[in-house]
C-alpha positions as CSV (number, residue, x, y, z in Angstrom):
1,M,108.8,38.7,27.0
2,S,107.3,42.2,27.4
3,A,106.8,43.8,30.8
4,L,103.0,43.5,30.2
5,A,103.2,39.8,29.5
6,S,105.3,39.2,32.6
7,L,102.9,41.3,34.7
8,K,99.9,39.3,33.5
9,E,101.7,36.1,34.6
10,R,102.3,37.5,38.1
11,I,98.7,38.8,38.3
12,A,97.4,35.4,37.3
13,E,99.3,33.9,40.2
14,C,97.9,36.4,42.6
15,K,94.4,35.8,41.2
16,R,94.7,32.0,41.6
17,L,95.8,32.5,45.2
18,T,92.9,34.7,46.1
19,E,90.5,32.2,44.4
20,A,91.9,29.5,46.6
21,L,91.3,31.8,49.6
22,S,87.7,32.0,48.5
23,V,87.4,28.2,48.6
24,V,88.7,28.2,52.2
25,H,86.3,31.0,53.2
26,W,83.3,29.2,51.5
27,D,84.0,26.1,53.4
28,M,84.3,28.0,56.7
29,E,80.8,29.4,56.2
30,T,79.2,26.2,55.0
31,Y,80.7,22.9,56.1
32,M,83.5,23.6,58.6
33,P,82.7,22.2,62.1
34,P,82.7,24.8,64.9
35,G,85.9,23.4,66.4
36,G,87.8,24.2,63.2
37,A,87.7,27.9,63.7
38,E,91.1,28.3,65.4
39,S,93.1,26.4,62.8
40,R,91.1,27.9,60.0
41,A,92.0,31.4,61.2
42,E,95.7,30.5,61.2
43,Q,95.4,29.1,57.6
44,L,93.6,32.2,56.4
45,A,96.2,34.5,58.0
46,V,99.0,32.7,56.2
47,L,97.3,32.6,52.9
48,Q,96.2,36.2,53.1
49,R,99.7,37.3,54.0
50,L,101.2,35.4,51.0
51,A,98.6,36.8,48.6
52,H,99.2,40.4,49.8
53,T,103.0,40.0,49.8
54,L,103.0,38.5,46.3
55,F,100.7,41.3,44.9
56,T,102.6,44.2,46.5
57,S,106.1,42.9,45.7
58,D,108.6,45.2,44.1
59,E,108.6,43.0,41.1
60,V,104.9,43.6,40.5
61,G,105.4,47.4,41.1
62,N,108.3,47.6,38.6
63,L,106.5,45.5,36.0
64,L,103.4,47.7,36.4
65,E,105.4,50.9,35.8
66,A,107.1,49.4,32.8
67,S,103.8,48.1,31.4
68,L,102.2,51.5,31.8
69,A,105.1,53.0,29.8
70,E,104.8,50.3,27.1
71,T,101.0,50.8,26.6
72,S,100.8,54.6,27.0
73,D,99.3,54.9,23.5
74,L,96.5,52.3,24.0
75,P,92.9,53.7,23.8
76,Y,91.1,54.1,27.1
77,D,88.6,51.3,26.3
78,H,91.3,48.7,25.4
79,D,91.2,45.7,27.8
80,D,94.9,46.0,28.6
81,A,94.6,49.7,29.4
82,A,91.6,49.0,31.6
83,H,93.4,46.1,33.3
84,L,96.4,48.2,34.1
85,R,94.2,50.9,35.6
86,V,92.6,48.3,37.9
87,I,96.0,46.9,38.9
88,K,97.5,50.3,39.6
89,R,94.5,51.5,41.6
90,T,94.6,48.3,43.7
91,Y,98.4,48.2,44.0
92,D,98.7,51.8,45.0
93,R,96.1,51.2,47.8
94,E,97.5,47.8,49.0
95,V,101.2,48.4,48.9
96,K,100.9,50.9,51.7
97,V,99.4,48.3,54.1
98,P,101.8,46.0,56.0
99,S,101.3,42.3,55.2
100,D,101.3,41.4,58.9
101,L,98.3,43.7,59.4
102,V,96.5,42.0,56.5
103,A,97.2,38.7,58.2
104,E,96.0,40.0,61.5
105,E,92.8,41.1,59.8
106,A,92.3,37.6,58.2
107,K,92.8,35.8,61.5
108,T,90.7,38.1,63.5
109,T,87.7,38.1,61.2
110,A,87.8,34.3,60.9
111,L,87.6,34.0,64.7
112,A,85.1,36.8,64.9
113,H,82.8,35.1,62.4
114,E,82.4,32.1,64.7
115,E,81.9,34.3,67.7
116,W,79.2,36.3,65.8
117,K,77.4,33.0,64.9
118,K,77.5,32.0,68.6
119,A,76.4,35.5,69.8
120,R,73.6,35.5,67.3
121,K,72.4,32.0,68.3
122,Q,72.6,32.9,72.0
123,N,71.1,36.3,71.4
124,D,74.0,37.9,73.3
125,Y,75.7,41.0,71.8
126,K,78.3,41.1,74.6
127,L,79.9,37.9,73.2
128,F,80.6,39.7,69.9
129,Q,81.3,43.2,71.2
130,P,85.1,42.8,71.9
131,W,85.5,41.3,68.5
132,L,83.7,44.1,66.8
133,E,85.8,46.7,68.6
134,K,89.0,44.9,67.5
135,I,87.8,44.6,63.9
136,V,86.9,48.3,63.7
137,D,90.4,49.2,65.1
138,I,92.1,47.0,62.5
139,E,90.0,48.5,59.7
140,R,90.9,52.0,60.9
141,K,94.6,51.1,60.9
142,I,94.5,49.6,57.4
143,T,92.6,52.7,56.1
144,E,95.1,55.1,57.7
145,H,98.0,53.2,56.1
146,R,96.2,53.8,52.8
147,G,96.5,57.5,53.3
148,Y,93.1,58.4,54.7
149,K,93.2,60.4,58.0
150,E,90.2,62.7,58.4
151,T,88.0,60.7,56.0
152,L,88.5,57.1,57.1
153,Y,85.0,56.1,56.0
154,D,85.8,57.3,52.5
155,G,88.7,54.9,52.4
156,M,86.5,52.0,53.5
157,L,83.7,52.8,51.0
158,D,86.2,53.2,48.2
159,V,87.2,49.5,48.5
160,F,83.7,48.4,47.7
161,E,82.5,51.3,45.5
162,P,85.6,52.8,43.7
163,G,85.3,56.6,43.3
164,M,82.4,57.0,45.7
165,T,82.6,59.3,48.7
166,T,80.7,59.6,52.0
167,A,79.5,63.0,51.0
168,E,78.1,61.7,47.7
169,V,76.4,58.8,49.4
170,E,74.9,61.3,51.9
171,R,73.6,63.5,49.0
172,I,72.1,60.5,47.2
173,F,70.5,59.1,50.4
174,T,69.0,62.4,51.4
175,Q,67.1,62.6,48.1
176,F,66.2,59.0,48.3
177,R,65.1,59.0,51.9
178,E,62.7,62.0,51.4
179,G,60.9,60.1,48.6
180,L,60.8,56.8,50.5
181,V,59.4,58.4,53.7
182,E,56.7,60.1,51.7
183,L,55.8,56.8,49.9
184,V,55.7,54.9,53.2
185,K,53.4,57.5,54.6
186,Q,51.0,57.4,51.7
187,I,50.9,53.6,51.9
188,R,50.3,53.7,55.6
189,E,47.4,56.2,55.1
190,S,45.9,54.4,52.2
191,G,43.8,52.1,54.4
192,V,44.6,49.2,52.1
193,E,45.5,46.0,54.1
194,V,47.5,43.4,52.1
195,D,47.1,39.9,53.5
196,N,50.5,38.1,53.3
197,S,49.5,35.1,55.5
198,V,50.0,32.8,52.6
199,M,53.8,33.3,52.9
200,F,53.7,31.9,56.5
201,R,52.1,28.6,55.8
202,K,54.0,25.4,56.2
203,Y,56.5,24.7,53.4
204,D,58.6,21.6,53.8
205,V,62.3,22.4,53.9
206,E,63.4,19.5,51.7
207,K,60.9,20.7,49.0
208,Q,62.1,24.3,49.4
209,K,65.6,23.0,48.5
210,L,64.2,21.6,45.3
211,V,62.3,24.8,44.6
212,T,65.3,27.1,45.0
213,N,67.5,24.9,42.8
214,D,64.7,24.8,40.2
215,V,64.0,28.6,40.2
216,V,67.7,29.7,39.9
217,G,68.3,27.2,37.2
218,R,65.3,28.5,35.2
219,I,66.5,32.1,35.4
220,G,70.0,31.3,34.2
221,F,72.2,30.1,37.0
222,D,74.6,27.6,35.4
223,F,74.9,24.5,37.7
224,N,77.7,23.1,35.5
225,H,79.8,26.0,36.8
226,G,78.2,26.5,40.2
227,R,76.2,25.0,43.1
228,Q,73.9,26.0,45.9
229,D,74.4,25.2,49.6
230,I,73.1,26.3,53.0
231,A,74.6,29.0,55.3
232,V,73.6,31.1,58.3
233,H,73.5,34.2,56.1
234,P,73.0,33.8,52.3
235,F,76.0,34.8,50.2
236,C,77.7,34.3,46.8
237,T,81.4,33.6,46.3
238,S,83.4,32.9,43.2
239,F,86.4,30.6,42.8
240,S,86.5,31.9,39.2
241,S,83.8,32.5,36.6
242,L,83.9,28.7,36.0
243,D,83.0,27.8,39.6
244,V,80.6,30.1,41.4
245,R,78.9,29.2,44.7
246,I,75.7,30.5,46.2
247,T,74.0,29.7,49.6
248,T,70.6,30.2,51.0
249,R,68.7,29.4,54.2
250,F,65.4,27.8,55.0
251,D,62.4,28.4,57.3
252,E,59.5,25.9,57.0
253,N,57.1,28.7,58.0
254,Y,58.3,31.4,55.7
255,L,58.7,30.7,51.9
256,P,60.1,34.0,50.6
257,G,63.2,33.7,52.9
258,S,64.6,31.0,50.7
259,V,63.1,31.7,47.3
260,F,63.9,35.4,47.0
261,A,67.3,34.9,48.8
262,S,68.2,32.3,46.2
263,M,67.2,34.5,43.3
264,H,69.2,37.4,44.9
265,E,72.3,35.3,45.2
266,A,71.8,33.8,41.7
267,G,71.8,37.4,40.4
268,H,75.3,37.8,41.9
269,A,76.4,34.5,40.5
270,M,75.2,35.1,37.0
271,Y,77.2,38.3,36.9
272,E,80.3,36.3,37.9
273,Q,79.5,33.5,35.4
274,G,79.1,36.1,32.7
275,F,82.6,37.5,32.6
276,P,84.3,37.0,29.2
277,R,86.5,33.8,29.1
278,E,89.5,36.0,28.2
279,F,89.2,37.7,31.6
280,L,90.1,34.5,33.5
281,G,93.2,35.0,35.6
282,T,93.0,38.8,35.4
283,M,91.7,41.5,37.7
284,L,89.0,42.4,35.1
285,A,87.2,39.2,36.1
286,D,85.3,41.1,38.8
287,G,82.3,43.4,39.1
288,A,82.6,47.1,38.5
289,S,81.8,47.6,42.1
290,L,79.7,46.1,44.9
291,G,76.9,48.5,43.9
292,F,76.9,47.0,40.4
293,H,77.0,43.5,41.9
294,E,74.0,44.4,44.1
295,S,72.2,45.8,41.1
296,Q,72.3,42.4,39.5
297,S,71.1,40.5,42.6
298,R,68.4,43.0,43.5
299,M,67.1,43.1,39.9
300,W,66.6,39.4,39.7
301,E,65.1,39.3,43.2
302,N,62.8,42.3,42.9
303,Q,62.2,43.6,39.3
304,V,61.9,40.0,38.2
305,G,61.1,37.8,41.2
306,R,58.5,40.0,42.8
307,S,56.9,41.0,39.5
308,R,53.4,40.0,38.6
309,E,54.7,38.5,35.4
310,F,57.1,36.2,37.2
311,I,54.6,35.2,39.8
312,S,52.0,34.4,37.1
313,Y,54.6,32.2,35.5
314,Y,56.0,30.4,38.5
315,L,53.1,30.1,40.9
316,P,51.8,27.0,39.0
317,E,55.2,25.4,39.5
318,L,55.2,26.3,43.2
319,K,51.8,24.7,43.6
320,K,53.3,21.4,42.3
321,F,55.8,21.4,45.1
322,F,53.3,22.7,47.8
323,P,49.8,21.7,46.8
324,E,48.5,21.6,50.4
325,S,49.7,25.1,51.1
326,L,49.0,26.9,47.8
327,S,46.1,25.1,46.0
328,D,43.7,27.9,47.0
329,V,46.0,30.8,46.1
330,E,45.6,33.0,43.1
331,V,48.3,35.0,41.2
332,E,47.0,38.4,42.4
333,Q,46.9,37.3,46.0
334,F,50.4,35.9,45.9
335,Y,51.7,38.9,44.0
336,K,50.4,41.3,46.6
337,A,51.6,39.1,49.5
338,A,55.1,39.1,48.0
339,N,55.0,42.9,47.8
340,K,53.3,43.8,51.1
341,V,54.9,47.0,52.6
342,Q,55.4,46.5,56.3
343,P,58.3,47.6,58.4
344,S,60.5,44.5,59.2
345,L,63.1,43.9,61.8
346,I,65.2,41.9,59.4
347,R,66.9,43.6,56.4
348,V,67.0,40.6,54.1
349,E,63.2,40.1,54.6
350,A,62.3,43.7,54.1
351,D,60.0,44.9,51.2
352,E,61.4,47.0,48.4
353,V,60.1,50.3,49.9
354,T,61.4,50.0,53.4
355,Y,64.6,48.0,52.6
356,N,66.7,51.1,51.9
357,L,65.8,52.6,55.3
358,H,67.6,49.6,56.8
359,I,70.7,50.5,54.8
360,M,70.6,54.1,55.8
361,L,70.4,53.1,59.4
362,R,73.5,51.0,59.1
363,F,75.3,53.7,57.1
364,E,74.8,56.1,60.0
365,I,76.0,53.6,62.6
366,E,79.0,52.6,60.6
367,K,80.1,56.3,60.2
368,A,79.8,56.8,63.9
369,M,81.8,53.5,64.7
370,V,84.6,54.6,62.4
371,A,84.6,58.1,63.7
372,G,84.8,56.8,67.3
373,T,81.8,58.8,68.4
374,V,79.8,55.8,69.8
375,N,80.4,53.5,72.8
376,F,80.3,50.0,71.5
377,S,78.5,48.7,74.6
378,E,75.6,51.0,73.6
379,L,75.3,49.8,70.0
380,P,72.3,47.6,70.6
381,E,70.3,50.5,72.1
382,I,71.5,52.9,69.4
383,W,70.4,50.3,66.7
384,N,67.0,49.8,68.4
385,S,66.4,53.5,68.7
386,K,67.3,54.2,65.1
387,M,64.9,51.3,64.1
388,E,62.2,53.1,65.9
389,E,63.1,56.4,64.3
390,Y,63.5,55.0,60.7
391,L,60.9,52.2,60.6
392,G,58.6,52.7,63.7
393,I,59.4,49.3,65.2
394,R,61.8,48.1,67.9
395,P,63.8,44.8,67.8
396,D,62.8,42.4,70.5
397,K,66.3,40.9,70.8
398,D,69.9,41.4,69.6
399,A,69.6,38.6,67.0
400,N,66.9,40.6,65.3
401,G,68.8,43.8,65.7
402,V,72.5,44.6,65.8
403,L,73.6,40.9,65.4
404,Q,71.5,40.1,62.3
405,D,74.1,40.8,59.6
406,V,77.3,38.9,59.0
407,H,79.2,41.9,57.4
408,W,80.9,43.4,60.4
409,S,82.3,40.1,61.6
410,G,84.1,39.9,58.3
411,G,85.5,43.4,58.5
412,T,83.4,44.7,55.6
413,I,82.7,48.1,56.9
414,G,81.6,50.5,54.2
415,Y,79.8,47.7,52.3
416,F,76.2,48.4,53.4
417,P,75.7,51.6,51.2
418,T,76.3,49.5,48.1
419,Y,73.0,47.7,48.6
420,S,71.0,50.9,48.1
421,L,73.3,52.1,45.4
422,G,72.6,48.7,43.8
423,N,68.9,49.3,44.0
424,L,69.3,52.6,42.3
425,I,71.4,51.2,39.5
426,A,69.0,48.2,39.1
427,A,66.1,50.6,38.6
428,Q,68.1,52.5,35.9
429,L,69.2,49.3,34.2
430,W,65.7,47.9,34.3
431,E,64.2,51.1,32.8
432,K,66.9,51.0,30.0
433,A,66.3,47.3,29.3
434,E,62.5,47.8,29.1
435,S,63.0,50.7,26.6
436,E,65.2,48.5,24.4
437,M,63.1,45.3,24.8
438,P,59.4,46.2,24.7
439,D,58.5,42.5,25.2
440,L,60.5,42.1,28.3
441,R,57.6,41.7,30.7
442,R,55.8,39.3,28.4
443,N,59.0,37.3,28.1
444,I,59.2,36.9,31.9
445,A,55.5,35.9,32.0
446,Q,56.3,33.1,29.6
447,G,59.3,32.0,31.5
448,E,61.7,33.3,28.9
449,F,64.6,34.8,30.9
450,Q,67.3,34.7,28.2
451,P,66.5,38.0,26.7
452,L,67.1,39.8,30.0
453,L,70.1,37.8,30.9
454,G,71.5,38.3,27.4
455,W,71.0,42.1,27.7
456,L,72.8,42.1,31.0
457,R,75.6,39.9,29.6
458,K,76.2,42.4,26.8
459,N,75.7,45.6,28.7
460,V,77.0,44.8,32.2
461,H,78.8,41.4,32.6
462,A,80.9,41.7,29.4
463,H,82.8,44.7,30.9
464,G,83.8,43.1,34.2
465,S,85.7,45.8,36.1
466,K,86.9,47.7,33.1
467,Y,85.1,50.8,34.1
468,L,84.5,52.7,37.3
469,P,80.9,52.3,38.4
470,S,80.1,55.9,37.7
471,E,81.5,55.4,34.2
472,L,79.6,52.2,33.6
473,V,76.2,53.4,34.7
474,Q,76.6,56.5,32.5
475,K,77.8,54.3,29.5
476,I,74.7,52.0,29.8
477,T,71.9,54.4,30.8
478,G,73.2,57.8,29.6
479,S,72.8,59.2,33.2
480,P,74.6,59.2,36.5
481,I,73.2,57.4,39.5
482,D,69.8,59.0,40.1
483,A,67.5,58.2,43.0
484,N,64.5,59.6,41.1
485,V,64.4,56.6,38.7
486,C,64.1,54.1,41.5
487,L,61.5,56.3,43.3
488,K,59.5,56.4,40.0
489,Y,59.6,52.6,39.7
490,L,58.5,52.2,43.4
491,R,55.7,54.7,43.1
492,T,54.3,53.2,40.0
493,K,54.4,49.7,41.3
494,Y,53.1,50.4,44.8
495,S,50.5,53.0,43.8
496,E,48.7,50.2,42.0
497,I,48.9,47.7,44.9
498,Y,47.8,50.3,47.5
499,N,45.4,52.3,45.3
500,L,47.4,55.5,45.8
501,D,46.5,58.7,43.8
C-alpha cells in the first residue's frame, strides 16, 4: 500500500472521530439536560484528546511527508494534492499543541457553555466572567504553542479564515465601515419611515415550526440527510455530508427570528450537503473557510430570503399558516418590513445595513481581550459604550449586550470577522450568479431555487476546502474580496426602499 493510501485511512479515522464529537456537541446544545454538563465535559475532553493525539501522531506525520514526496508531480488542482495541502496546514498547526491543553479546552468550553446559558437567562455577566477569562487564557496558550507571539489574534483568525490576517481584516473593514456609516446616515435623513409592525404580530410557535421546515425544504435543504431542532442560539453542525443538523429558535411575537434564522442555517447546511461524495472521510469535506460558509448562509437569508421576489412567492404560503395575522398584508408592505433599517441590540436580528457594524464592534473587543488591554469586569460597559458609538443605541441588560452570542463560551475567538467577510463574498457570488443567470430573480419569484443551488453546487460546494478562500473567491468571481461590491448591492436595494438619490 502506498503512503498516500495509508495516510487516507488514518485521516478517515480522524474524520470519523471528529464527526462523532459533533454528535456529542449537538446533543449538548439541543437535548442534554442541564445536570449533564459535568459528565459531558469529561466525555468531550477524552474524545478531543483522542482525536488530537491520533491526528498529530508520528505515524500521520511520517505518512504525510512520504505522501508529499510520492505526489510531488501532481498538478495543483488535483484532489490529492489539495488534500495533502489541507492535511499539512492543519497538522503543522496542531502538532505544536499539547493534547492535554486541547482536552482542557474541550472540558472548559463545555462547562462554560452551560454557565453562559445560565448567565444569559439570569442576565448576570458576573456568572460568566471567570469562564470567559479562563477561555481567553487557554486560547492564548494554544495560539502561542502554534508559534504566534506578537500576533496572537492572527493565529486565532487563521483557524477560521486560512490566510487572513488582522491587518487585512482592518483594511477591508475600514473601507466597508465608511460606506456603511454613510448609507445609514442617508437612510436616517431620508425621512422615510418603514412600518415593520407586521413582524411583531402573534405567530403561533407550533405553526412557526411547520413554516421553517417548509421553507428550508423548498429552497433545497435535504431532510433525508438532515433535520431541524431547537437551540438557545441557532447553529448548523455536520456529522458528515450525509447527516447535517440545523437548529432555530422561536418567538411567538416575532416571525423573522425563526424564518430568516432557519434560512440562514439551511444555507450552511446545503453547503455541507453539497460536498462531492468522494470527499467523504477526507479533510476536503469542509468549507473553504468560515467566511465562505457565512457567504452561503447570508446569501440564502438575505439575497434570497429578504428579496422582493422571494417574498412575493412565499407570502401567500405564510398566509395559509397565519391567516389571522397576515390576511391584510401586501407583498410590498412585507418586503419593506423585512428590510427596515433600524439599529438593533441583537446581532442576529439586525438588518443587512447595520449588521456588519455589530461584527466590527465584536472584532475590536476580541482584539483587546486577546491583547490583554481590557479588564474583563468592564466588558459589559465597554460593549454598551461601543454600541452607542457604532449604532447609537445602548443595551438595557447584559443578555441583550455582552452575553447575547454563544461564540466566546465555545472558545471561538476570531470567528466574528468571518460573518462580514461572508457578507462581502456573498455579494460577489450573487453578482456573478446574476451575470451568468439572467433569469435568477424570476426563478426565485416562481419558487424555482434549483438554478441558484445548482450554480452554488458547481462553483462553491464542489470544491470543498480544496482552495484557500482568497484563491476560491478569485477563481469564481475573478476578483479578490472587495467591500465595494457589497456596498453597491446595499446602496441599490436600500436606495429604492428609502427613496435615496
